[in-house]
C-alpha positions in Angstrom: 0.0 0.1 -0.1 2.8 2.4 0.9 4.3 1.8 -2.6 1.1 2.9 -4.2 0.9 6.1 -2.3 4.5 7.2 -2.9 5.2 5.4 -6.0 8.0 7.3 -7.9 8.6 9.7 -5.2 12.4 10.3 -4.0 13.8 11.8 -1.1 17.7 13.0 -0.7 18.8 13.0 3.1 21.5 15.4 3.5 23.2 15.1 7.0 26.8 14.5 7.9 25.5 12.6 11.2 25.3 8.9 10.3 22.8 8.0 12.9 20.3 10.8 11.9 20.9 10.0 8.0 20.3 6.3 8.6 17.3 6.9 10.9 15.6 8.9 8.3 16.6 6.6 5.7 14.8 3.6 7.4 11.7 5.7 8.1 11.2 6.8 4.5 12.4 3.5 3.0 9.8 1.6 5.1 7.0 3.7 3.7 8.2 3.0 0.1 10.0 6.2 -0.9 13.0 6.0 -2.9 15.8 7.3 -0.6 19.5 8.6 -1.2 21.9 10.0 1.3 24.5 12.6 0.9 27.1 13.5 4.1 28.4 16.8 2.6 26.8 19.9 1.0 28.8 19.6 -2.1 27.9 16.0 -2.6 24.4 17.0 -2.3 24.5 19.7 -4.9 26.1 17.1 -7.4 23.3 14.6 -6.6 20.4 17.0 -6.8 21.9 18.1 -10.3 22.3 14.7 -11.6 19.1 13.3 -10.4 16.7 15.8 -9.0 14.9 14.4 -5.9 11.3 15.3 -4.9 12.2 16.4 -1.5 15.4 17.2 0.2 15.8 16.9 4.0 18.8 19.0 4.5 21.0 20.0 7.7 22.6 23.4 7.6 25.7 22.6 9.3 27.6 20.5 6.6 31.1 19.9 5.5 31.8 21.1 2.0 29.4 24.1 2.3 26.3 24.8 4.2 22.7 23.7 3.9 21.6 27.2 3.2 23.8 27.5 0.1 22.3 24.2 -1.0 18.9 25.5 -0.4 19.6 28.5 -2.4 21.2 26.9 -5.4 18.0 24.8 -5.5 15.7 27.7 -5.5 17.9 29.5 -8.2 17.6 26.9 -10.6 14.4 26.9 -12.6 14.8 23.2 -13.5 14.7 22.4 -9.7 11.6 24.4 -9.3 9.5 21.3 -7.9 11.9 20.2 -5.4 10.7 20.7 -1.9 13.3 21.2 0.8 12.9 20.7 4.6 15.8 22.0 6.8 16.3 19.7 9.5 19.0 21.2 12.0 19.8 21.8 15.4 19.8 25.4 15.2 16.3 26.6 16.6 16.8 30.2 17.2 14.2 32.4 15.6 17.1 34.1 13.4 18.3 30.7 12.2 14.6 30.0 11.1 14.2 33.2 9.4 17.3 32.5 7.4 16.2 29.1 6.4 13.1 30.3 5.0 14.7 33.5 3.3 17.1 30.9 1.6 14.0 29.0 0.1 13.1 26.4 2.6 9.6 24.8 2.4 9.6 23.8 6.1 12.0 24.0 9.1 12.2 21.3 11.6 14.6 21.5 14.5 16.4 18.4 16.2 15.8 16.3 18.0 12.7 15.6 15.8 9.6 13.4 15.8 9.7 10.6 13.2 6.0 10.9 13.1 6.0 14.6 12.4 9.0 14.2 9.8 6.9 11.5 7.9 3.8 13.7 8.0 5.6 16.8 6.6 7.1 14.9 3.8 3.7 13.6 2.6 2.1 16.8 2.8 5.0 18.4 0.9 4.9 15.6 -1.7 1.3 15.7 -1.8 1.3 19.3 -3.0 4.0 18.9 -5.6 3.8 17.3 -9.0 4.4 13.6 -9.6 8.0 13.0 -10.9 9.4 16.2 -9.2 11.6 18.5 -11.3 
């Protein structure tokens, strides 16, 4: 049943903390999503350009650049218009959130996070974007 709901939907998880990346990977994979992981900002940019996902869960503090740069790159590229971005970060100050939304994030979730909330946000964002992503 999950495969029918999310058929063809892909998620890229960008986090340099292996425990978090693997936890998210298992959550989304169990629900039938196609899932990839990148641990660095520069790897994420390459992955997004080569094979645009429908949704990116993106940490802000990353080696090889930062998540805000990745988010801005996505928003500046018309070919990536359909890609949704969720910033998933330990940075929880109001100014951090404002910077995240200014960079083009669709959602901002602070760590630690609820797996139920993360999955619900993914479904909501994907339901509002065209099938097949970019």
